[in-house]
C-alpha positions as CSV (number, residue, x, y, z in Angstrom):
1,M,26.0,29.6,10.8
2,Q,22.9,28.6,8.8
3,Q,23.5,25.9,6.2
4,T,22.7,26.6,2.6
5,F,21.9,24.0,0.0
6,T,21.9,24.5,-3.8
7,R,19.6,23.3,-6.4
8,Y,20.3,19.9,-7.9
9,S,21.5,20.6,-11.4
10,S,22.3,17.0,-12.2
11,I,20.8,13.6,-11.3
12,A,22.3,10.1,-11.4
13,L,19.9,7.2,-12.1
14,V,21.5,4.0,-11.0
15,K,20.7,0.4,-11.8
16,E,19.3,-2.0,-9.3
17,I,21.8,-4.6,-8.1
18,E,22.1,-7.1,-5.3
19,S,21.7,-5.3,-2.0
20,P,20.3,-6.1,1.5
21,E,16.7,-6.0,0.4
22,N,17.4,-7.3,-3.1
23,P,19.1,-10.7,-2.8
24,G,20.0,-12.2,-6.1
25,G,19.3,-8.8,-7.8
26,L,15.8,-10.0,-8.6
27,E,14.4,-6.4,-8.2
28,K,14.9,-5.1,-11.8
29,R,12.7,-2.0,-11.8
30,V,14.2,1.3,-12.6
31,A,13.3,4.5,-10.7
32,L,12.9,6.7,-13.9
33,V,11.7,5.5,-17.3
34,P,13.1,7.1,-20.5
35,S,10.1,9.5,-21.2
36,D,10.3,10.9,-17.6
37,V,14.1,11.4,-18.0
38,G,13.1,13.5,-21.0
39,L,10.8,15.6,-18.9
40,L,13.7,16.3,-16.4
41,V,16.1,17.2,-19.3
42,Q,13.5,19.6,-20.7
43,A,13.3,21.2,-17.2
44,G,17.0,22.0,-17.5
45,I,18.4,19.1,-15.5
46,Q,21.4,17.0,-16.6
47,V,20.5,13.3,-16.1
48,Y,23.2,10.6,-16.0
49,V,21.9,7.0,-16.4
50,E,23.8,3.9,-15.6
51,V,24.2,1.5,-18.6
52,G,21.6,-1.2,-18.5
53,A,19.5,0.6,-15.8
54,G,16.1,-0.1,-17.5
55,E,16.8,-3.3,-19.3
56,G,15.2,-5.4,-16.6
57,V,11.8,-3.9,-17.3
58,G,12.2,-3.5,-21.1
59,F,13.7,0.0,-21.5
60,S,16.9,0.1,-23.6
61,D,19.9,2.4,-23.3
62,E,19.0,3.8,-26.7
63,E,15.6,5.0,-25.4
64,Y,17.4,6.9,-22.6
65,V,19.9,8.4,-25.1
66,Q,16.9,9.5,-27.3
67,N,15.6,11.4,-24.2
68,K,19.0,13.2,-23.9
69,A,20.4,11.1,-21.0
70,I,24.2,10.8,-20.6
71,M,25.0,7.1,-20.2
72,Q,27.7,6.1,-17.7
73,T,29.2,2.8,-16.4
74,A,28.7,1.4,-12.9
75,E,32.2,2.7,-12.0
76,Q,31.3,6.3,-13.1
77,I,27.7,6.7,-12.0
78,Y,28.1,7.4,-8.3
79,K,31.1,9.8,-8.6
80,D,30.6,13.5,-8.0
81,K,26.8,13.4,-8.2
82,A,24.7,15.7,-6.0
83,L,21.5,13.7,-6.3
84,I,21.4,9.9,-6.8
85,I,18.1,8.2,-7.6
86,K,17.4,4.5,-7.4
87,F,14.5,2.3,-6.4
88,K,15.7,0.1,-3.5
89,G,18.3,1.1,-0.9
90,P,22.0,0.8,-2.1
91,A,24.5,-1.9,-1.5
92,L,27.1,-1.0,1.1
93,A,29.9,-0.9,-1.4
94,S,27.9,1.7,-3.5
95,I,27.7,4.0,-0.4
96,E,31.5,4.2,-0.3
97,Q,31.5,5.7,-3.8
98,M,29.0,8.6,-2.9
99,S,30.3,12.1,-2.2
100,E,30.0,13.6,1.2
101,G,27.0,16.0,1.4
102,G,25.4,14.3,-1.6
103,T,21.8,13.2,-1.5
104,L,20.4,9.7,-2.0
105,F,16.7,9.5,-3.0
106,C,15.4,5.9,-2.7
107,M,13.1,3.5,-0.9
108,A,15.3,3.7,2.1
109,H,13.6,1.7,4.9
110,F,16.2,3.4,7.0
111,H,15.4,1.8,10.4
112,S,15.2,-1.7,9.0
113,Y,18.8,-1.8,8.0
114,P,20.8,-0.2,10.9
115,D,24.3,-1.1,9.5
116,R,23.5,0.6,6.3
117,A,22.0,3.6,8.1
118,K,25.1,4.0,10.2
119,L,27.3,3.9,7.2
120,L,25.2,6.6,5.4
121,Q,25.4,8.8,8.5
122,D,29.2,8.2,8.9
123,R,29.7,9.1,5.2
124,R,27.4,12.2,5.7
125,I,25.0,11.3,3.0
126,N,21.6,13.0,3.0
127,V,18.9,10.4,2.6
128,I,15.3,11.1,1.4
129,A,13.1,8.1,1.8
130,M,10.6,7.8,-1.0
131,E,8.3,5.8,1.2
132,E,8.1,8.5,3.8
133,I,7.1,11.4,1.5
134,C,3.4,12.3,2.0
135,E,0.8,14.5,0.4
136,S,0.8,17.8,2.1
137,P,-1.9,18.8,2.6
138,K,-4.0,15.7,2.2
139,R,-5.8,15.4,-1.1
140,D,-9.3,13.9,-1.0
141,T,-11.3,13.2,-4.1
142,D,-15.0,13.9,-4.3
143,Q,-15.6,10.2,-4.8
144,R,-13.8,9.2,-1.6
145,I,-15.7,11.9,0.3
146,L,-19.0,10.8,-1.2
147,G,-18.5,7.2,-0.1
148,R,-17.6,8.2,3.5
149,L,-20.6,10.6,3.7
150,A,-23.0,8.0,2.3
151,M,-21.8,5.4,4.8
152,N,-22.1,8.0,7.6
153,A,-25.7,8.5,6.6
154,A,-26.3,4.7,6.4
155,L,-24.9,4.1,9.9
156,T,-26.5,7.1,11.6
157,P,-29.7,5.3,12.7
158,F,-27.6,2.6,14.4
159,F,-25.6,5.2,16.3
160,Q,-28.8,6.9,17.4
161,D,-30.3,3.8,18.9
162,N,-26.9,2.6,20.2
163,T,-26.9,-0.7,18.2
164,I,-23.8,-0.1,16.1
165,G,-21.8,-2.6,18.1
166,G,-24.2,-5.4,17.1
167,L,-24.6,-4.3,13.4
168,R,-23.5,-6.7,10.7
169,V,-22.6,-4.7,7.6
170,R,-22.6,-6.3,4.1
171,I,-21.3,-4.3,1.2
172,I,-22.4,-5.7,-2.1
173,G,-19.6,-5.6,-4.7
174,W,-16.4,-3.7,-4.8
175,S,-15.5,-0.6,-6.9
176,D,-13.5,2.5,-6.5
177,R,-16.8,4.3,-5.7
178,L,-17.2,2.1,-2.6
179,R,-13.7,2.5,-1.2
180,G,-14.5,5.5,0.9
181,A,-17.6,3.7,2.3
182,I,-15.6,0.6,3.2
183,N,-13.0,2.8,5.0
184,R,-15.6,4.8,6.9
185,C,-17.5,1.6,8.0
186,G,-14.3,0.0,9.3
187,N,-13.6,3.2,11.3
188,R,-17.0,3.0,13.0
189,S,-16.5,-0.5,14.4
190,P,-19.6,-2.5,13.6
191,R,-19.8,-6.1,14.8
192,S,-18.7,-7.3,11.3
193,L,-18.0,-6.0,7.8
194,Q,-18.1,-8.2,4.8
195,I,-17.8,-7.5,1.1
196,I,-20.0,-10.0,-0.9
197,Q,-20.5,-10.9,-4.5
198,P,-23.6,-9.4,-6.2
199,S,-24.4,-12.9,-7.5
200,L,-25.1,-14.4,-4.1
201,P,-28.7,-15.6,-3.7
202,F,-30.8,-14.6,-0.7
203,D,-30.5,-18.0,1.0
204,A,-26.7,-17.6,1.0
205,L,-26.8,-14.4,3.0
206,D,-25.8,-14.8,6.6
207,A,-27.1,-11.5,8.0
208,T,-30.7,-10.4,7.8
209,G,-33.1,-8.5,10.0
210,E,-32.9,-5.4,12.2
211,N,-29.2,-5.8,13.1
212,A,-28.1,-6.0,9.5
213,L,-27.3,-3.3,6.9
214,Y,-26.7,-3.9,3.1
215,F,-24.9,-1.1,1.4
216,Y,-24.8,-1.1,-2.4
217,D,-24.4,1.2,-5.5
218,S,-27.2,0.8,-8.0
219,Q,-25.0,2.4,-10.6
220,S,-23.2,-0.9,-10.8
221,F,-25.5,-3.4,-8.9
222,N,-28.8,-4.2,-10.8
223,D,-29.9,-6.9,-8.3
224,P,-30.0,-9.9,-10.7
225,K,-31.5,-12.2,-8.1
226,G,-34.0,-9.8,-6.5
227,I,-32.4,-10.0,-3.1
228,L,-33.2,-6.4,-2.1
229,N,-37.0,-6.9,-1.9
230,K,-36.4,-10.1,0.1
231,L,-34.2,-8.2,2.5
232,R,-36.8,-5.4,2.9
233,S,-39.4,-8.0,3.7
234,V,-37.5,-9.2,6.8
235,N,-36.8,-5.6,8.0
236,T,-33.2,-5.4,6.9
237,A,-31.7,-2.0,6.4
238,L,-30.7,-1.0,2.8
239,F,-28.7,1.9,1.6
240,D,-28.0,2.9,-2.0
241,L,-24.9,5.1,-2.7
242,N,-26.2,6.1,-6.1
243,E,-29.5,7.3,-4.6
244,F,-27.6,9.3,-1.9
245,E,-25.5,10.9,-4.6
246,A,-28.5,11.9,-6.7
247,S,-30.4,13.4,-3.8
248,Q,-27.7,15.3,-1.9
249,G,-24.2,14.2,-3.1
250,Q,-22.6,17.4,-4.4
251,Q,-24.2,19.5,-1.7
252,A,-22.9,17.1,1.0
253,I,-19.4,17.1,-0.5
254,N,-19.3,20.9,-0.6
255,A,-20.5,21.2,3.0
256,Y,-17.9,18.6,4.1
257,R,-15.0,20.5,2.4
258,E,-16.1,23.7,4.0
259,S,-16.2,22.2,7.5
260,H,-13.2,19.9,7.2
261,P,-10.0,21.7,6.3
262,P,-7.5,19.1,4.8
263,S,-5.1,17.4,7.2
264,E,-1.5,18.4,7.1
265,F,-0.4,15.0,5.7
266,G,-2.2,12.5,3.5
267,L,-1.2,9.4,1.5
268,R,2.2,8.3,0.6
269,R,3.3,10.5,-2.4
270,I,5.3,7.8,-4.1
271,Q,3.5,4.5,-3.9
272,C,1.8,1.5,-5.5
273,L,-0.2,0.5,-2.4
274,H,-3.2,-0.8,-4.3
275,E,-1.0,-2.9,-6.6
276,T,0.8,-4.2,-3.5
277,G,-2.4,-5.5,-2.1
278,Q,-3.5,-6.9,-5.5
279,A,-0.2,-8.8,-6.0
280,G,-0.1,-10.1,-2.4
281,A,-3.7,-11.5,-2.7
282,R,-3.1,-12.9,-6.1
283,Y,0.0,-14.8,-4.9
284,G,-1.9,-15.9,-1.8
285,L,-4.6,-17.5,-3.8
286,D,-2.0,-19.2,-6.0
287,L,-0.3,-20.6,-2.9
288,L,-3.6,-21.7,-1.5
289,S,-4.5,-23.6,-4.7
290,Q,-1.2,-25.4,-4.5
291,S,-1.4,-26.3,-0.8
292,K,-5.1,-27.1,-0.9
293,P,-5.7,-28.4,-4.4
294,S,-9.3,-29.4,-3.7
295,V,-10.3,-26.0,-2.2
296,D,-13.2,-24.2,-3.8
297,K,-11.7,-20.7,-4.2
298,E,-15.1,-19.0,-4.4
299,N,-16.2,-20.4,-1.0
300,I,-13.0,-20.0,1.0
301,K,-12.9,-18.2,4.3
302,A,-10.9,-15.1,3.4
303,V,-9.9,-12.5,6.0
304,I,-8.3,-9.1,5.5
305,L,-6.9,-7.1,8.4
306,G,-7.1,-3.4,7.6
307,Y,-9.1,-1.4,5.0
308,G,-6.6,1.2,3.9
309,N,-5.1,1.4,0.4
310,V,-3.1,-1.9,0.7
311,G,-6.0,-3.8,2.2
312,Q,-8.3,-2.5,-0.5
313,G,-6.0,-3.7,-3.2
314,A,-6.2,-7.2,-1.7
315,L,-9.9,-6.8,-1.4
316,D,-10.1,-5.8,-5.1
317,E,-8.1,-8.9,-6.1
318,L,-10.1,-11.4,-4.0
319,Y,-13.4,-9.9,-5.2
320,Q,-12.3,-10.0,-8.9
321,Q,-11.3,-13.6,-8.5
322,G,-14.8,-14.5,-7.3
323,V,-14.4,-15.0,-3.6
324,K,-18.0,-14.9,-2.4
325,K,-17.5,-13.4,1.1
326,I,-14.5,-11.4,2.3
327,H,-14.3,-10.5,6.0
328,V,-12.7,-7.1,6.6
329,L,-11.3,-6.5,10.1
330,G,-10.9,-3.1,11.7
331,R,-9.6,-2.2,15.2
332,A,-12.6,-3.7,16.9
333,Q,-12.3,-7.1,15.2
334,T,-8.5,-7.3,15.6
335,A,-8.6,-6.7,19.4
336,K,-7.1,-9.6,21.4
337,S,-10.5,-10.6,22.7
338,R,-12.1,-10.8,19.3
339,I,-9.7,-11.7,16.5
340,D,-9.6,-15.4,17.4
341,F,-13.2,-15.7,16.0
342,W,-12.1,-14.5,12.6
343,L,-8.8,-16.4,12.3
344,K,-10.3,-19.7,13.3
345,D,-10.5,-22.0,10.2
346,A,-9.5,-19.3,7.8
347,D,-8.2,-20.4,4.5
348,I,-6.3,-17.2,3.6
349,V,-5.5,-14.3,6.0
350,I,-4.1,-11.1,4.5
351,N,-2.6,-8.5,6.8
352,G,-2.7,-5.0,5.6
353,A,-2.9,-3.4,9.0
354,E,-0.1,-1.0,9.9
355,Q,0.9,-0.4,13.5
356,S,2.6,2.6,15.1
357,S,6.3,2.3,15.7
358,E,5.9,2.0,19.4
359,L,3.7,-1.1,19.0
360,R,5.9,-2.9,16.5
361,G,7.5,-5.9,18.1
362,K,5.1,-5.6,21.1
363,N,1.6,-6.1,19.8
364,F,1.2,-9.0,17.3
365,L,-2.2,-9.1,15.6
366,I,-1.5,-12.6,14.2
367,S,0.5,-14.4,16.8
368,N,2.4,-17.6,16.7
369,Q,-0.3,-19.1,18.9
370,H,-2.9,-18.2,16.4
371,I,-1.0,-20.0,13.7
372,Q,-0.5,-23.0,15.8
373,D,-4.0,-23.3,17.2
374,L,-6.5,-21.5,15.0
375,I,-5.3,-21.3,11.4
376,P,-5.5,-24.8,9.7
377,E,-2.6,-26.5,8.1
378,H,-2.1,-25.7,4.4
379,S,-3.8,-22.3,4.9
380,V,-2.0,-19.2,3.8
381,V,-1.0,-16.0,5.6
382,I,0.1,-13.1,3.5
383,D,1.7,-10.1,5.2
384,L,1.5,-6.9,3.1
385,V,3.2,-4.8,5.7
386,G,6.4,-6.6,6.3
387,G,9.2,-5.8,8.7
388,S,12.7,-6.6,10.0
389,P,14.2,-7.7,13.3
390,T,14.4,-4.0,14.3
391,N,11.0,-3.0,12.9
392,R,8.7,-6.0,13.4
393,S,5.6,-6.9,11.4
394,P,2.2,-7.3,13.1
395,V,2.5,-11.0,12.1
396,E,4.7,-12.5,14.8
397,A,6.1,-15.3,12.6
398,V,7.5,-12.7,10.2
399,M,11.0,-11.9,11.6
400,S,11.9,-10.1,8.4
401,C,10.5,-9.8,4.9
402,S,10.9,-12.7,2.4
403,F,12.3,-12.3,-1.1
404,L,11.7,-13.7,-4.5
405,T,14.5,-16.2,-3.8
406,E,12.4,-17.8,-1.1
407,P,8.9,-16.2,-1.2
408,Y,7.3,-18.1,1.6
409,F,8.1,-20.3,4.6
410,V,6.1,-22.9,6.5
411,Q,5.3,-22.6,10.2
412,D,3.1,-25.2,11.9
413,G,1.9,-26.3,8.5
414,V,0.8,-22.8,7.5
415,L,2.3,-21.1,4.5
416,I,3.5,-17.5,5.3
417,S,4.8,-14.9,2.9
418,A,5.9,-11.3,3.5
419,L,7.6,-10.3,0.3
420,W,9.6,-7.1,0.1
421,G,8.2,-5.5,-3.1
422,W,5.0,-7.3,-3.8
423,P,4.4,-5.6,-7.2
424,M,7.5,-7.5,-8.4
425,M,5.1,-10.5,-8.7
426,G,4.1,-9.9,-12.3
427,M,3.7,-6.1,-12.1
428,M,7.3,-4.9,-12.5
429,R,7.0,-2.8,-15.7
430,E,3.6,-1.2,-14.9
431,T,4.7,-0.2,-11.4
432,A,8.0,1.1,-12.6
433,V,6.2,3.4,-14.9
434,R,3.8,4.6,-12.2
435,Y,6.6,5.1,-9.6
436,S,8.7,7.0,-12.2
437,G,5.8,9.4,-12.9
438,Q,5.4,10.1,-9.2
439,I,9.1,10.6,-8.6
440,V,9.2,13.2,-11.4
441,E,6.2,15.0,-9.9
442,V,8.0,15.2,-6.6
443,L,11.2,16.5,-8.3
444,I,9.8,19.2,-10.5
445,G,6.1,19.3,-9.6
446,P,4.5,20.8,-6.5
447,E,7.2,19.6,-4.1
448,R,10.1,21.0,-6.2
449,L,12.6,18.7,-4.5
450,I,15.0,19.6,-7.3
451,D,15.4,23.0,-5.6
452,G,17.5,21.4,-2.9
453,L,17.3,20.6,0.9
454,Q,16.8,24.2,2.0
455,Q,13.3,24.5,0.6
456,L,11.7,21.2,1.4
457,T,8.0,21.1,1.7
458,P,6.4,19.6,4.8
459,G,5.6,16.4,3.0
460,V,9.2,15.9,1.9
461,E,10.9,17.3,5.0
462,R,9.5,14.4,7.1
463,A,11.2,12.0,4.7
464,L,14.7,13.4,5.3
465,V,15.8,10.4,7.4
466,C,19.5,11.2,7.3
467,G,21.0,14.6,7.3
468,P,21.0,17.5,6.5
469,F,24.7,17.5,5.7
470,R,26.6,20.0,3.5
471,S,29.4,19.0,1.2
472,K,32.8,20.4,2.1
């Protein structure tokens, strides 16, 4: 007999407490802020909020009451609730209070905590993992498409004469307009990709001539030191995103959309990926200044693995803090035969490269041997991807994520950090607000999760990591 599931008419918002991935209860963000609770109430949903749920990020119980929430104690909040929302996964004791056939909506990291996963299955609790929900279909902005198309045009001559493998690409500056170009360049596997500060003088540039390309955006780069003419004089390729946009931008974007139907799945729907990269890089630079007090931050050797949203957040932070040259590694540069060159003598290495589940625990991009032989003592490795003993990180030294109670450890003199919840490093309230808005969109926006498990959209269905179970 086909199972049927009803609409969720009530929601329980619970407080973050100590749990497997929240030792010491230092994660204090709340999954829904008061104004968003108000939106859910206006949509006809009864919202129960645990007393003190928002206090850790500055939202009082009174603010929830003003938005028509019903306040309940910790002893009441889990009982007889069809949909329970929290930020991190629950403590084991909390699962015992949940009703069979109910639904838990949280950052589940289901395969990283097998004991908790088994208990949820045994208790027949449906689990929707926030971190697994994706856009469906993929949503591309014109700006991202423009950057990709401009970089395609810039690289075309090097593909035509088969010299892409020896090409050294330098992107001048970082901005949101350049994100798509950085991503596309990384996918095309040039010899190297660096993001450099616009203030660098010509004699500080390490790539010139026919096997070098400088990509820039004259909308933001006004060439204060006159390096473009000097680069032209030595036959270096130049490409201006702004000029490309003016001459063919909208036409190229329209043609791209017509010929490229959107992918079934896109980015994570509930995420602060850019902020994760920012927070990790910021902490990494702070650690570096403590471990190498005499280091000149602007001239450090900074290496980022990956150029996706997390990696670009790290890139943004390093750039804003004045790091002159930032090496960005894609698949070609992280191959076993090539990555040693980039890791040698690095001051800070930031891993933002994800790997497929079948490679986790088998293929380590940053190995223990790298840490012992190539990365100097007192340097810093920041892992933005994280992992657990059953779902390993691409950084071999990271057996499991670190927490705010002990944010980093030292191996062979190298400081290594793989925090679970990087935005907790100074961005708690801002990211709580952002996450809350995204959660409400998934509940009552296009995905309509509030309508129950029977009508899950493709982007949400893939996130049902436990279930479906019906209540008796």
